[in-house]
N, C-alpha and C positions, 0 to 999 in steps of 0.2 A: 464432669464439670469446670475445675479447677486445671489451669493450664501448667503449664510445665514450672520446675522452678529457673531460674536463669542470674546469671553474675548481671551485677547490674554498675558498668566501670564510675567511675569520678566524669562530674559534667564539666565539656566545656564548661571558662567560662576567660573572659579576659584577663592576660596576661600584665595588665600592667604599663607592659615593655616596648618600646620602637629598638631599630636599629638605623641608627644616623653616621653616616662610613663609617660605618663597621664597629661603631662602638657602640653598645645597648647603654639607650638611658632610661631611664623610669619619670612614671606621667605622675605629675604632682598635684592638690588638691586644685589649682587653677588649672589644668590644663599643657600648666608647662615639663617640659620634654629634659628631663636633667641626666648628665650626667652620672652613672649609676656610683662612680669614685666618689661622687661630693655627696653621697648624703651617708647619713650616721649608719655602721653594719645593723645597730637593733633596728630603725626602723625599714630596714632592707629587709630580714629576719622577719620580723613581725612579721610585712608586705608580704611576707609567701608566706607563713601562717594560717597568714585568713584567705587567703586563695585558693590554699591549698585544703584545708576544710569545708572552705564554702563550699571546693565546685564534692564534697563527699554529701554536705547537708541537699544541695540543689536536688541531687541524683538519686537521694532518698524522699525527697518532696516529691519527686519527677513516680518514684515508687510506689507511693504511699496514693497516688490518687490516680495510677495506671489498675491497683490494687481493690479501691474504691469502685471504680469506672466496672473493673472486674465481682467485683461484687452483689454491686447492682444487677450487671446484668445476669450471671447466674440464679440469685435469686429472683427476676422478674421470670428466668429461664423455669424456673420451678414453681413457682406460683400460678405461668402457664397450665406446664405439664400436671398440676392438681384441678384445676377448672374444668380443660378440658377429660379427661376422664374421673372427676366427683364429681366438680359442678361445686367445688369447697376452693376458698380462700385462707390463707393465710391472716390472722391480724386482730387488732380490736378498735379499740377508741382514735378517730384519726389518722389509722393506718397505720400505729403501734403496733409491733410483729413483737414474738417469744420464737427463738426454733429453738430447740432442744437435740444433742446427741443422743440416741435410745439406751448407753447405757447410763446417762444424766448426770453425766461427767463436765459436756461441751455445754454451751448455750453465747448465743446473739441475741442480740437487742435492738431492731431496729426503734428510735423513737424520734416522733414528729412534729414541732413545732412551730406554730405558727408564731410568722413577723408580725405583730401586731402594732399600727399605727390609730395616735389620734386623733379627729374633727375637729373641730371649732365647736363642737358639742361640750367639749368640757370643758372653755372659758364658764361656761355657764352652772355646768359645775360647782368652779370655782365660786361661783358668783352667792350659791343657794347655801356651799357649807360655811362658806364668810358670812354670812348673815345667824346662821345657825349657831358657829362660832363665839360668833361679839356676843350672842345673846346669852349664848349659854357661860361666856367666861367666868363667873362667880363660880356655877357649879363643877362645870367640866375639868375632866382629871385630868392634869400633868400628859399619860400619854396618848391619850387621846390627840389632845395638844398638836404633841410630837408628830404621832401617825400623820394629821391633817396637812400638818405643815410643809412633812417629808413627801408629800405623796406628792404637791403642789409645785415645789421645785427640782429644776431639772438640775440635771448635774452638769459636768465640765464639759459633756457634749456637747448639750442642749439637749438632752433624752429627759423624759419625763418618766418617775421613779416607778416603775409599773407594780413592780412589789408593795408596795406602800398603795397603791390605786387599789389594787387588788384585794389590801388589808379594810380599806375601805368598805369594800362592796360583801364583807364575807360579815359587819356588825347591823343586828341588830335595832333601830331607832325610831318609833314610833312617828316623830316628827317628820310632817307630811313636807317640809323644803327637802327636808334632807331622804326622802323617798323619792322627790323629784330632782336631787340632783345624784343619786346610784341611779337612777336610768337615765339622766345626761352623759353618766361614764359609758355605763354600755351603747346606746347611741354611738358613740363616738370614737366607742372604738372599730378600727377597720385592719381586714388581714389579708396584707399587703402580697401573701406568699412564704412561703411554708421552707425548714429545714431539716434533714434528717439528721440522725448522731444515731451513727453504729458502733457498738459496744459486745466484746468479746470478755467472756467468762470462762473461769477451770477448776475445776475442783478435784481432788483426789480420793474421794468414795460418795454416794451419792446423798448419806448427812452432814459432809465439811463441808463449812460457809464458802462461796465463792469467792474467787478472785481473779481480780477485773485483770485482762491480758492490759499491759503498759504500751498503747500506742500514742503517746507524749513524752516531747521530752523531759519538758517539766516534771513528770514525775517518774521520769525509770530513772 
């Protein structure tokens, strides 16, 4: 099912150069066409380095996209074959999957994460939680206040702190207003999509720890 490997040449990207009356010009940030001889040599070399490496980066990105497409196509074909022959599927909660080589040395996991947004009920929850917090001010512990404050504050991108909200949902507090607030948080959750994360692991022996196969520039 896996396609034969093949070399991937550098991607074609703009050269940033134009020829005017037989002379080479380089494009400036404002779109100006400057005779290349009037630009500092280090700037020209930097431009060439960036373009050369970018061509490889774009090619690698495109290759990874193709690889991911092939992977999901192969996985779908495998699962269709299982369903047809055995009436079975591979997977767990929310479509999470783990596939393993027969010798137990290679493993692929597919994790599906929901993209959750919050509706207007969240503001109702905040009002109820604020009422509780104001009443508990004298007795509420500082860590609880910090979690509550963090949960309803937005980050620089204006996103609600989901992890802190989930922390609130795990708290067992008897106050009926708190319970109503937690129900409002749950009602506010809208699943607007999901994203699959594919991870690859290997190990030398069946009792050795798993090592991730790095497909991340930040961790390579």
